[in-house]
PAZAPA-4460 file (N, C-alpha, C; in steps of 0.05 Angstrom, whole numbers, plus 32768, in hexadecimal, padded with zeros to 4 digits):
% residues 281
    n_x    n_y    n_z   ca_x   ca_y   ca_z    c_x    c_y    c_z   seq   type   mol
   86E7   85F0   86D9   8702   85EF   86CF   8702   85E9   86B1     1      M     A
   8715   85F4   86A2   8716   85EE   8685   871F   85D1   8680     2      P     A
   8716   85C7   866A   871E   85AC   8662   873A   85AD   8655     3      T     A
   8747   8596   8653   8761   8594   8645   875F   85A1   862A     4      T     A
   874A   859A   861B   8747   85A4   85FF   8744   85C2   85FE     5      Q     A
   8736   85CD   8612   8733   85EA   8613   874E   85F7   8619     6      Q     A
   875D   85EB   862A   8778   85F6   8630   878B   85F3   8618     7      L     A
   8788   85DE   8609   8798   85DA   85F1   878F   85EF   85DB     8      Q     A
   8776   85F4   85D9   876B   8608   85C6   8776   8624   85CD     9      D     A
   8775   862A   85E6   877F   8643   85F1   879D   8646   85EA    10      F     A
   87AC   8632   85EF   87C9   8632   85EA   87CF   8636   85CC    11      T     A
   87BF   8629   85BC   87C3   862C   859E   87BF   8648   8596    12      Q     A
   87AA   8655   85A1   87A5   8671   859A   87BB   8683   85A4    13      Q     A
   87C6   867D   85BB   87DD   868C   85C6   87F4   868A   85B3    14      V     A
   87FB   8671   85A9   8810   866F   8596   880C   8681   857D    15      R     A
   87F3   8682   8573   87EE   8694   855D   87F4   86B1   8565    16      R     A
   87EB   86B9   857D   87F0   86D4   8586   880E   86DA   8586    17      D     A
   881D   86C8   8591   883A   86CC   8594   8847   86D2   8579    18      I     A
   8843   86C0   8565   8851   86C4   854C   8847   86DC   853D    19      V     A
   882D   86E3   8540   8822   86FA   8532   882D   8714   853E    20      R     A
   882F   8715   8558   8838   872C   8566   8856   8732   855F    21      M     A
   8866   871D   8560   8883   8721   855B   8887   8727   853C    22      V     A
   8878   871A   852C   887B   8720   850F   8873   873D   8508    23      H     A
   885E   8747   8515   8854   8762   850D   8868   8778   8511    24      A     A
   887B   8774   8523   888F   8789   8529   88AB   8780   8524    25      V     A
   88AC   8768   8518   88C8   875C   8512   88DA   875D   852A    26      S     A
   88CF   8757   8542   88DF   8758   855B   88D1   8749   8571    27      S     A
   88E1   873C   8581   88D5   872E   8598   88E2   8713   859C    28      G     A
   88D6   8704   85AE   88E1   86EA   85B6   88CD   86D3   85B4    29      H     A
   88CA   86C8   859D   88B6   86B2   859A   88BE   8698   85A6    30      P     A
   88D7   8690   85A6   88DF   8676   85AE   88D6   866E   85CA    31      G     A
   88E0   867D   85DE   88D9   8678   85FA   88BB   867C   85FF    32      G     A
   88AF   868F   85F1   8892   8695   85F3   8882   867C   85EC    33      S     A
   8889   8670   85D5   887B   8659   85CC   887F   8641   85DF    34      L     A
   8898   863E   85E9   889E   8629   85FC   888E   862B   8616    35      G     A
   8886   8642   861E   8877   8645   8637   885A   864A   8633    36      C     A
   884F   8646   861B   8833   864C   8616   8820   863A   8626    37      A     A
   8827   8620   8627   8816   860D   8636   8817   8614   8654    38      E     A
   882E   861A   865D   8831   8620   867B   8821   8638   8683    39      F     A
   8824   864E   8674   8815   8666   867D   87F8   8663   8678    40      L     A
   87F0   8654   8663   87D4   864E   865F   87C8   863F   8678    41      T     A
   87D6   862B   8680   87CD   861B   8697   87CC   862D   86B1    42      C     A
   87E1   863E   86B4   87E2   864F   86CC   87CA   8660   86CE    43      L     A
   87C3   866E   86B8   87AF   8683   86B9   8793   8678   86B4    44      Y     A
   8791   8662   86A7   8777   8656   86A0   876D   8641   86B4    45      Q     A
   8780   8637   86C5   8778   8622   86D6   8785   8624   86F2    46      D     A
   879E   8628   86F3   87AD   8624   870D   87A9   863A   8721    47      I     A
   87AC   8653   8719   87AD   866A   872B   8791   8674   8732    48      M     A
   878F   867E   874A   8777   868D   8753   877D   86AB   8752    49      S     A
   876E   86BA   8741   8775   86D6   873F   875C   86E6   8734    50      Y     A
   875E   8700   8736   8749   8712   872C   8755   8722   8716    51      S     A
   8746   8727   8700   874E   8739   86EA   8747   8756   86F1    52      T     A
   873B   875B   8709   8738   8775   8713   8752   877C   8720    53      D     A
   8765   8784   8710   8782   8784   8718   8789   879A   872B    54      F     A
   8797   8793   8740   87A5   87A7   8751   87BF   879B   875A    55      D     A
   87D2   87AB   8761   87EC   87A1   8768   87EE   8793   8782    56      M     A
   87DB   8796   8793   87DC   8789   87AE   87D7   876B   87AC    57      D     A
   87C6   8763   8799   87BF   8746   8795   87B8   8739   87AF    58      A     A
   87A7   8745   87BF   879E   8739   87D8   878C   8721   87D2    59      T     A
   8791   870C   87E0   8781   86F3   87DE   877F   86E8   87C2    60      N     A
   8795   86EB   87B3   8796   86DF   8798   87B3   86D6   8793    61      E     A
   87B6   86C1   8782   87D0   86B8   877A   87DD   86CD   8769    62      D     A
   87F7   86CD   8769   8806   86E2   875A   881B   86D4   8748    63      V     A
   881F   86DF   8730   8833   86D4   871E   8847   86EA   8716    64      F     A
   8860   86E3   8715   8875   86F5   870B   8884   86E8   86F5    65      F     A
   8885   86F6   86DE   8896   86ED   86C7   88B2   86F8   86CA    66      L     A
   88C5   86E8   86D2   88E0   86F2   86D6   88EE   86F5   86BB    67      S     A
   88EC   86E1   86AA   88F8   86E2   868E   88E7   86F2   867C    68      N     A
   88E8   870C   8680   88D4   871E   8673   88D5   8720   8655    69      G     A
   88EA   8716   8649   88EC   8717   862C   88D6   8706   861F    70      H     A
   88CB   86F2   862D   88B5   86E2   8621   8899   86F0   8626    71      I     A
   889A   8709   8624   8882   871A   8628   886C   8713   8614    72      S     A
   8871   870A   85FB   885B   8704   85E9   8847   86EF   85F5    73      P     A
   8852   86DA   8601   883F   86C5   860D   8832   86D1   8625    74      V     A
   883F   86E1   8634   8833   86ED   864C   881B   8700   8645    75      F     A
   8821   8711   8632   880C   8724   8629   87F4   8715   861D    76      Y     A
   87F9   8701   860C   87E4   86F2   8601   87D2   86E5   8616    77      S     A
   87DF   86D7   8628   87CF   86CA   863E   87C0   86DD   864F    78      V     A
   87CD   86F4   8656   87C0   8708   8667   87A7   8712   8658    79      L     A
   87AA   8719   863F   8793   8724   8631   877D   8711   862E    80      S     A
   8783   86F8   8627   876E   86E4   8623   8764   86D9   863D    81      R     A
   8770   86E0   8653   8765   86DA   866D   8754   86F0   8679    82      S     A
   8752   8706   866A   8741   871C   8672   874D   8735   867F    83      G     A
   8767   8736   8680   8774   874D   868C   8772   8767   867B    84      Y     A
   8773   8765   8661   8771   877C   864F   8768   8772   8635    85      F     A
   875D   8784   8623   8752   877B   8609   8765   876C   85F7    86      P     A
   875C   8755   85EC   876E   8747   85DA   8778   8757   85C2    87      V     A
   8766   876A   85B9   876F   877B   85A2   8788   878A   85A8    88      A     A
   878F   878F   85C1   87A7   879F   85C8   87C1   8790   85C1    89      E     A
   87BE   8776   85BD   87D6   8767   85B4   87E2   8772   859A    90      L     A
   87D1   877F   858A   87DB   878A   8571   87EE   87A2   8576    91      A     A
   87F0   87AB   858E   8802   87C3   8593   881E   87B9   859D    92      T     A
   8823   87A0   859F   883B   8795   85AA   8854   87A3   859F    93      F     A
   8865   87AD   85B1   887F   87BA   85AB   887C   87D3   8599    94      R     A
   8865   87DF   8597   8862   87F7   8589   8864   880F   859B    95      K     A
   8868   8827   858E   886B   883F   859E   8852   8844   85AF    96      L     A
   8856   884C   85C8   8841   8852   85DB   882F   883B   85E2    97      D     A
   8837   8823   85DB   8829   880B   85E4   882D   8804   8600    98      S     A
   8819   87F8   860D   881D   87EE   8628   882B   87D2   8627    99      R     A
   882C   87C6   860F   8839   87AC   860B   8855   87AF   8601   100      L     A
   8867   87B7   8613   8883   87BB   860C   8890   87A0   8607   101      Q     A
   88A8   87A0   85FB   88B7   8788   85F6   88BC   8778   860F   102      G     A
   88C2   8785   8625   88C5   8779   863F   88AF   8787   8651   103      H     A
   88A1   8778   8660   888C   8783   8670   8895   879A   8683   104      P     A
   8886   87AF   8684   888D   87C6   8696   8874   87CD   86A7   105      T     A
   8879   87D9   86BE   8863   87E1   86CF   8858   87FD   86CB   106      T     A
   886A   880F   86C0   8861   882C   86BD   884B   882D   86A7   107      H     A
   8848   8818   8698   8832   8818   8683   8817   8811   868F   108      E     A
   8817   8808   86A8   87FE   8801   86B5   87EE   87EC   86A6   109      D     A
   87FC   87D7   869D   87EF   87C1   868F   87E5   87AD   86A4   110      L     A
   87CB   87A8   86A5   87C1   8795   86B8   87CE   8779   86B5   111      P     A
   87D5   876E   86CC   87E2   8754   86CD   8800   8755   86CF   112      G     A
   880C   876D   86CA   8829   876F   86CC   8830   877D   86E6   113      V     A
   883F   876F   86F7   8846   8778   8712   8863   8782   8715   114      R     A
   8874   877A   8703   8890   8783   8704   889A   8787   86E7   115      I     A
   88AE   8799   86E5   88BC   879C   86CC   88D1   8785   86CC   116      A     A
   88D1   8776   86B6   88E3   875F   86B6   88F4   875D   869D   117      S     A
   8901   8773   8696   8913   8773   8680   892E   8768   8687   118      G     A
   8936   876E   869F   8950   8764   86A9   894C   8749   86B6   119      S     A
   895B   8735   86AE   8958   871A   86B8   8963   8718   86D5   120      L     A
   8958   8704   86E3   8963   86FD   86FD   8954   8709   8714   121      G     A
   8941   871C   870F   8935   872B   8726   891A   8720   872F   122      Q     A
   890D   8711   871E   88F2   8709   8725   88EF   86F8   873E   123      G     A
   8903   86E6   8743   8901   86D7   875A   8902   86E6   8774   124      M     A
   8912   86FB   8773   8914   870C   878C   88F9   8719   8791   125      S     A
   88ED   8724   877C   88D3   8731   8780   88BD   871D   8789   126      V     A
   88BD   8705   877D   88AB   86F1   8784   88AD   86E9   87A1   127      A     A
   88C5   86E7   87AB   88CB   86E0   87C7   88C0   86F6   87DA   128      I     A
   88C5   870F   87D2   88BB   8726   87E2   889D   8726   87E4   129      G     A
   8890   8720   87CD   8873   871F   87CC   8868   8707   87DD   130      T     A
   8875   86F1   87DB   886D   86DA   87EB   8870   86DF   8808   131      A     A
   8885   86ED   8811   8888   86F4   882D   8872   8708   8836   132      E     A
   886B   871B   8824   8856   872E   882B   883C   8720   882F   133      A     A
   8836   870C   881F   881D   86FC   8821   881D   86EF   883C   134      K     A
   8833   86E3   8845   8835   86D6   885E   882F   86EA   8875   135      K     A
   883C   8701   8873   8838   8716   8888   881C   871F   8889   136      L     A
   880E   871F   8872   87F2   8728   8871   87DE   8713   8877   137      N     A
   87E7   86FA   887D   87D5   86E4   8881   87C6   86DB   8868   138      G     A
   87D2   86E0   8851   87C7   86D9   8837   87D3   86BE   882F   139      D     A
   87C1   86AA   882C   87CA   868E   8826   87CE   8688   8809   140      D     A
   87CB   869B   87F7   87CF   8696   87DA   87EC   8693   87D3   141      K     A
   87F1   8688   87BB   880B   8680   87B3   8818   8694   879E   142      I     A
   8832   8698   879F   8841   86A8   878C   884E   8695   8779   143      V     A
   884A   869A   875E   8856   868A   8749   886A   869C   873A   144      Y     A
   8880   8691   8731   8893   869F   8720   889D   868D   870A   145      S     A
   88A5   8699   86F4   88B1   868A   86DD   88CC   8695   86D6   146      L     A
   88DF   8684   86D2   88FB   868B   86CC   8906   867B   86B4   147      H     A
   8916   8688   86A3   8924   8679   868F   893B   8669   869B   148      G     A
   8943   8653   868F   895A   8645   869A   8973   8654   8695   149      D     A
   8976   8662   867F   898E   8674   867B   898F   868A   868F   150      G     A
   8977   8693   8698   8975   86A8   86AC   8983   869F   86C6   151      E     A
   8983   8685   86CC   898F   867B   86E4   89AD   867F   86E5   152      L     A
   89B9   8688   86D0   89D6   868F   86D0   89DA   86AA   86DE   153      Q     A
   89C5   86B8   86E5   89C7   86D1   86F4   89CA   86CB   8713   154      E     A
   89DE   86D8   871F   89E3   86D3   873B   89CE   86DA   874E   155      G     A
   89BE   86EE   8748   89A8   86F7   8759   8994   86E1   875E   156      Q     A
   8991   86CF   874B   897E   86B9   874E   8987   86A7   8766   157      I     A
   89A0   86A2   8768   89A9   8690   877D   89AA   869E   8799   158      W     A
   89AF   86B8   8799   89AB   86C6   87B2   898E   86C4   87BC   159      E     A
   897C   86C8   87A9   895F   86C6   87B0   8957   86AA   87B9   160      A     A
   8963   8696   87AA   895C   867A   87B1   8965   8673   87CD   161      A     A
   897D   867E   87D5   8988   8679   87EF   8976   8686   8804   162      M     A
   896E   869D   87FF   895D   86AC   8812   8942   869F   8816   163      Y     A
   8935   8696   87FF   891A   868A   8801   8919   8672   8812   164      A     A
   892E   8661   8810   892E   8649   8821   8935   8650   883E   165      S     A
   8948   8662   8842   8950   866A   885D   8938   8676   886D   166      A     A
   8927   8685   885E   8910   8692   886B   88F6   8681   8869   167      K     A
   88F8   8669   885F   88E1   8657   885C   88CA   8663   884D   168      K     A
   88D1   866F   8836   88BC   867A   8825   88AF   8664   8816   169      V     A
   889B   8657   8823   888F   863F   8818   8874   8644   880A   170      D     A
   886E   865C   8803   8856   8662   87F3   885F   866C   87D7   171      N     A
   8876   8663   87CE   8882   866B   87B4   8886   8653   87A3   172      L     A
   887E   8654   878B   8884   863F   8776   8891   864C   875F   173      I     A
   88AC   8648   875D   88BD   8654   8747   88C0   863E   8732   174      A     A
   88B8   8645   871A   88BA   8631   8703   88D1   863A   86F1   175      T     A
   88E1   8627   86E9   88F7   862D   86D7   88F0   8620   86BC   176      V     A
   88F0   8631   86A6   88EC   8628   868B   8905   861B   8682   177      D     A
   8906   8600   8684   891E   85F1   867F   891F   85E7   8662   178      L     A
   8925   85FA   864F   8927   85F1   8633   8943   85EE   862A   179      N     A
   8956   85F4   863B   8973   85F0   8637   897E   8600   8620   180      E     A
   8970   8617   861A   8979   8629   8605   8978   8646   860E   181      K     A
   898A   8656   8603   8989   8673   8607   8993   8681   85EE   182      Q     A
   8994   869B   85EE   8998   86A9   85D5   89B0   86A2   85C6   183      I     A
   89C6   869A   85D3   89DF   8695   85C5   89E5   8677   85C1   184      D     A
   89D3   8666   85C8   89D8   8649   85C6   89CA   8639   85DB   185      G     A
   89D4   8622   85E1   89C9   8612   85F7   89D3   861D   8611   186      T     A
   89C5   8618   8627   89CF   8622   8640   89E9   8614   8648   187      T     A
   89ED   85FC   863F   8A06   85EE   8645   8A1E   85FB   8636   188      D     A
   8A19   8604   861E   8A2E   8612   860F   8A35   862D   861A   189      E     A
   8A20   863B   8623   8A25   8657   862D   8A31   8657   8649   190      V     A
   8A23   8649   865C   8A2E   8647   8677   8A1F   862F   8684   191      L     A
   8A2C   8618   8683   8A1F   8600   868E   8A19   8603   86AC   192      A     A
   8A02   85FA   86B4   89F9   85FE   86D0   89F7   85E3   86DE   193      M     A
   89FC   85CD   86D1   89FA   85B3   86DE   89DE   85AC   86E5   194      G     A
   89D9   859E   86FA   89BF   8595   8702   89B0   85AB   8712   195      S     A
   899C   85B7   8705   898C   85CB   8713   897C   85BF   872B   196      L     A
   8974   85A6   8728   8966   8599   873E   8979   8599   8756   197      R     A
   8991   858F   8752   89A5   858D   8769   89AB   85A8   8774   198      A     A
   89AD   85BC   8763   89B3   85D7   876D   899C   85E1   877F   199      K     A
   8983   85E1   8775   896E   85EB   8785   8969   85DB   879F   200      F     A
   896D   85C1   879C   896B   85B0   87B5   8981   85B8   87C9   201      E     A
   8999   85BD   87BF   89AF   85C5   87D0   89A9   85E0   87DE   202      A     A
   899A   85F1   87D0   8992   860B   87DB   8979   8609   87ED   203      F     A
   8970   85F0   87F2   895A   85EC   8804   893E   85ED   87F9   204      G     A
   893A   85EA   87DF   8921   85EB   87D2   8916   85CE   87CF   205      W     A
   88FB   85CD   87CD   88EF   85B4   87C4   88EB   85B6   87A6   206      D     A
   88F4   85A2   8798   88F6   85A3   877A   88E6   858C   876D   207      V     A
   88D8   8593   8758   88CB   857D   8748   88CF   8584   872B   208      L     A
   88CE   856F   871A   88D0   8572   86FD   88B5   856E   86EF   209      D     A
   88B0   857E   86DB   889B   8578   86C8   88A8   8571   86AD   210      I     A
   88AB   8557   86A9   88BB   854E   8692   88AF   8556   8677   211      K     A
   8895   8556   8676   8886   855D   865D   887B   8579   8661   212      E     A
   888C   858D   865F   8884   85A8   8666   8873   85B6   8651   213      G     A
   886D   85A9   863B   885C   85B3   8626   8843   85A3   8624   214      N     A
   883D   8592   8639   8826   8582   8639   8813   858C   864F   215      D     A
   87FB   8593   8647   87E7   85A0   8659   87E2   858F   8672   216      I     A
   87DC   8575   866F   87D6   8565   8686   87EE   8561   8698   217      E     A
   8806   855F   868D   881D   855D   869D   8822   8576   86AD   218      A     A
   881D   858D   86A1   8821   85A6   86B0   880D   85A8   86C6   219      I     A
   87F4   85A2   86C1   87DF   85A4   86D6   87E6   8590   86ED   220      L     A
   87EE   8579   86E7   87F5   8565   86FC   880E   856F   870A   221      K     A
   8822   8577   86FD   883B   8580   870B   8837   8598   871C   222      G     A
   8828   85AB   8713   8824   85C3   8723   8811   85BE   873B   223      M     A
   87FF   85AA   8738   87EF   85A2   8750   8802   8595   8765   224      A     A
   8816   8586   875C   8829   857A   876F   883A   8591   877B   225      E     A
   8841   85A4   876C   8850   85BB   8777   8840   85C9   878C   226      A     A
   8827   85CE   8786   8817   85DD   879A   8814   85CD   87B3   227      K     A
   8812   85B3   87B0   8810   85A1   87C8   8829   85A3   87DA   228      A     A
   883F   85AB   87CE   8859   85AE   87DD   885C   85C8   87EC   229      K     A
   884A   85DC   87E5   884B   85F5   87F3   8842   85F3   8811   230      T     A
   884B   8606   8820   8842   8606   883C   8851   85F3   884E   231      G     A
   8867   85E7   8845   8875   85D3   8854   8892   85DC   885B   232      K     A
   8897   85F6   885A   88B1   8600   8864   88C5   8604   884F   233      G     A
   88C0   85FE   8835   88D4   8601   8821   88C7   860F   8808   234      K     A
   88D7   8620   87FA   88CD   862A   87E0   88CD   8613   87CC   235      P     A
   88BE   8615   87B7   88BA   85FF   87A4   88C5   8608   8788   236      V     A
   88D5   85F7   877C   88DF   85FC   8760   88D3   85E7   874E   237      C     A
   88C8   85F0   8738   88BF   85DE   8723   88D2   85E0   870B   238      V     A
   88DE   85CA   8703   88EE   85C9   86EA   88DC   85C0   86D4   239      L     A
   88D5   85D3   86C3   88C2   85CE   86AD   88D2   85C9   8693   240      L     A
   88D2   85B0   868A   88E2   85A9   8672   88D2   85AF   865A   241      H     A
   88D9   85C4   864B   88CA   85CD   8634   88DB   85CC   861A   242      T     A
   88CF   85D1   8604   88DD   85D3   85EA   88D9   85F0   85E0   243      E     A
   88EF   85FE   85DD   88ED   8619   85D3   88E1   8618   85B6   244      M     A
   88CE   862B   85B1   88C1   862B   8598   88AB   8618   8594   245      G     A
   88A2   860A   85AA   888F   85F5   85A8   8876   85FD   8598   246      N     A
   886D   85EA   8587   8855   85EE   8577   885A   85FB   855C   247      G     A
   8872   8603   8556   8879   860E   853B   8893   85FE   8534   248      V     A
   8890   85EC   8522   88A5   85D7   851D   88C1   85E3   8517   249      D     A
   88C1   85F9   8507   88DB   8603   84FE   88E8   8615   8514   250      F     A
   88DA   861A   852A   88E7   8629   8540   88EF   8616   8557   251      M     A
   88E8   85FD   8554   88EF   85EA   856A   890C   85DE   8566   252      M     A
   8917   85D3   857D   8930   85C6   857C   8948   85D8   8574   253      H     A
   8945   85F2   857A   895B   8605   8573   8957   861E   8585   254      T     A
   896E   862B   858A   896D   8645   8599   8969   865C   8586   255      H     A
   8968   8657   856C   8969   866D   8558   8951   8680   855A   256      A     A
   893A   8676   8565   8923   8687   8566   891E   8693   8581   257      W     A
   8933   8693   8591   8932   86A0   85AC   8928   86BD   85A9   258      H     A
   8934   86CB   8595   892C   86E8   8593   892B   86F1   8576   259      G     A
   891D   86E1   8565   891D   86E7   8549   8900   86E5   853F   260      K     A
   88F8   86F8   852E   88DC   86F8   8525   88DA   86E9   850B   261      A     A
   88C2   86DC   8506   88BE   86CF   84EC   88B8   86E2   84D6   262      P     A
   88C0   86DB   84BD   88B8   86EB   84A7   889C   86E4   849E   263      N     A
   8892   86F0   8489   8876   86EB   8480   8871   86CE   847B   264      D     A
   8882   86C1   846C   887F   86A5   8465   887F   8693   847E   265      E     A
   8892   8699   848F   8894   8689   84A8   887C   868E   84BB   266      Q     A
   8872   86A5   84BA   8859   86AB   84CA   8843   8699   84C1   267      L     A
   883E   8699   84A7   8829   8688   849C   882C   866B   84A2   268      E     A
   8845   8662   84A1   884B   8646   84A8   8844   8640   84C4   269      N     A
   884C   8653   84D7   8846   864F   84F4   8829   864F   84F9   270      A     A
   881A   8662   84EB   87FD   8663   84F0   87EF   864B   84E5   271      L     A
   87F9   8640   84CF   87EC   8628   84C4   87EF   8610   84D7   272      A     A
   8804   8610   84E6   8808   85FA   84FA   87F6   85FE   8513   273      Q     A
   87EB   8615   8515   87DB   861C   852D   87C1   862A   8525   274      N     A
   87AE   861C   851A   8794   8627   8512   8787   8637   8528   275      P     A
   8779   864C   8520   876B   865E   8532   8757   864F   8543   276      E     A
   8756   8655   855D   8743   8647   856F   8731   865B   857E   277      T     A
   873B   8672   8585   872C   8685   8595   8728   86A0   8587   278      L     A
   8733   86A3   8570   8731   86BC   8561   874A   86CD   8564   279      G     A
   8754   86D6   854E   876C   86E8   854E   8764   8704   8557   280      D     A
   8778   8714   855F   8772   872F   8567   8771   8741   854F   281      Y     A
***
């Protein structure tokens, strides 16, 4: 298993990838991508059991679904650096004929991508269906999904949440990126949702918080606790408390960088804060 330092080095390189990809095409979503860099690093470098010999059936391997597909830069970076496709392909992000579209798609046949997730609210439904299929097939591996907190304003999420508990889909761990920000402001300003813990518990889920959602060791500990809760009759929700734009000081503590690319000077500033660790593409 990788050391904490190796996971931190991996995360730092992912942050470089994110800002470089978005800057190159003056388009994309760096804020949420940066906020989830530690989580996806831990998921693919430590937590999940999977094969990079990719097929859509995912038999006898853990599965991940990115529901908030606009944070594709972090997803693509982690997938490539985990061995799914060449790191050099990150340079094609959002360009014509690229497999790395702004929101992940399946018709591009990009290894690691199992659903198109441009429209918010749908990933939990797909994750539940996959988890049920694993149960029917006698496959004991776990299905993971990631959702934005603003995404939880979509009604389909709560229909899916109700279904998952009613059908005892207990091989599912759904993580919510709880940064309390979305494109138009804070989630409270746009559409306050109250206590997400209370809501998921009321829907019959087992819920835990990772208060330091940008800390490698806290993520590993919290996700181990989440995994220990599977198989006990309830789906599991992890509330991951993150900082949007984490690791780039001028992108933190604001929603402004939800979907805005850095200019040349800002890129150099961001890269200076995150020295190269694994080699740029």
